[in-house]
C-alpha positions, 0 to 999 in steps of 0.5 A: 640157199645152201651157200648162205648157210640156209638149210632147206627142209624136205619140202623146199628140196622137193620144190627145187627138185620138181623145178629142175625136172620140169625144165629137163635138167636131170643132172641138176635134179639128180644132184639135188636128190643125192644131196638131200639129208632126208628124203620122203616118199614124195621125194622118191615119187617126184624123182622117179616121175620126172625120170619117166616123163623124160623117157628114162623109165629104166632109170626110174625102175633102178631108183625104185629098186634102190628105194626098196633096199634103203627102206627095208622091204619097201616100208618107205615105198608109198603107193604113189611111188609104186604107181610111178614105177608101174607107169615106168614099166608100162612105158618101157614095155617091161611086163616082167618088171611090172609083174615083179612090182605087182608081187612086191605090192602084194607082199607089202599089203594094202596101205591106209591110203584108199586113193593111193590103193585105187591109183595103184590098181588102175596103174597095174590094170593099165600096164597089163592091158597095154602089154596085152595081158587082158586076163591079168588086167581083169584079175586086178579089176576083180581084186579091187575092193568094190568101193575103190572101183571108181569110174576110172577103174571101170573105164580102164577095164572097158578100154582094155577090152575095146583096145584088144577087140574083146567086144563081148566082154566089154559089153558085159562089163558095161552092163555090170557098170550100169547095175553098179550105180557108178556114174558114167562119164564122157570116156565111158560113152565114147568107148561104147558106141564103137564096141556096140558098132563092132558087135552090130548092136545098133540100138545099144549104140544109139542108147550110148550115143543118147547118153552122151547127148543128154549129158551134153558130152562130146563123142571123140572122133573115133567113137563118132566115126564108129557110130557113123559107120554103124548107121551106114551099114544099117542103111540109116543114112539120115542118122549117119549124116546127123552124126557127121554134121555134129562132129566137132572134129572129122578125119578122112576116115569119117568122110570116107565112111559117109561116102561109102555109105551113100554109095552102097545104098544107091545115093550116088548124088549125095556121095558126089555132093559130099565129095565136092564139099570135101574138096572145097574144105581143102581136104586131100582125098586118098585112094579109099576116098576115090574108091568110095566115090567111084563105087557110088557112081557105079551103083547109081549108074552115074557114068559121066560123073564117075568118068570125071572123078577118075580123071581127077584121080589120075591128075594127082601123082599121089593118087594114081589109080590102082587095080581096084579103081580100074576094076571099078571103072570097067564095071561102071561102063558095063 
């Protein structure tokens, strides 16, 4: 279009820029970017976002530094451009750069764009969380204007606590969230059963699970498995089985948790039944699976079945028995 004498406006340039970046044509995108007579805050955001998406986080950070220099103390750096840059620092694991961005944001002050400010706070929160700086993530959360604390902000903080094992803090924050009146979503209810499971709070886990069911929301495989494991540890095997059967997706950890639960509570025949179903569904058992089934046979006195399971294990070169399996078999025959 430029060859025909047509001068594209910023919007048209941004469209072409975005197209090149979506196709991974970074050199062409850079050529368009550098050739633009004018660039808006959106232009910078598109270019930096494309670089981050293509694994060029450091290049995105360098571009943001250039933006600050050209716009004069960040005057032209809107919150969305800063969000992209914070994401770049997060992906690259550059905590120092992220902190510098945070200081830059503080100096610029809040913008008139509430949504932009909210996205920025959530991005900073996510960055500190993924860098293991949970106290700093909480400072960002506490510094948010109350009306900007959307469900995304609450969930981000809950996820930060849960990810790093701060289960008591996650539980307290969840109760604060309940009192705040913010509408909870699938992510909220998917996070909390695992938190309550690790704290041994069975009734709380049940309530969170009931909240999911009442809203017709699915629980992810991690949350379901944590809830299943909690029911198993409390001996509520019927509830554990119901969770298992309702799971839209299961992984081997889910199967192993149920098998171990049946075994520990003396329901060896149920464990064998589920093991046979696992095999029938074409799922490859691992060493943990075999240990759970062997223990189930040991606890229930199923000597012949335990012997058969052990023989099956020895026939597969990928699951050759280890010391713990031999110890289990020895106890089985005592």
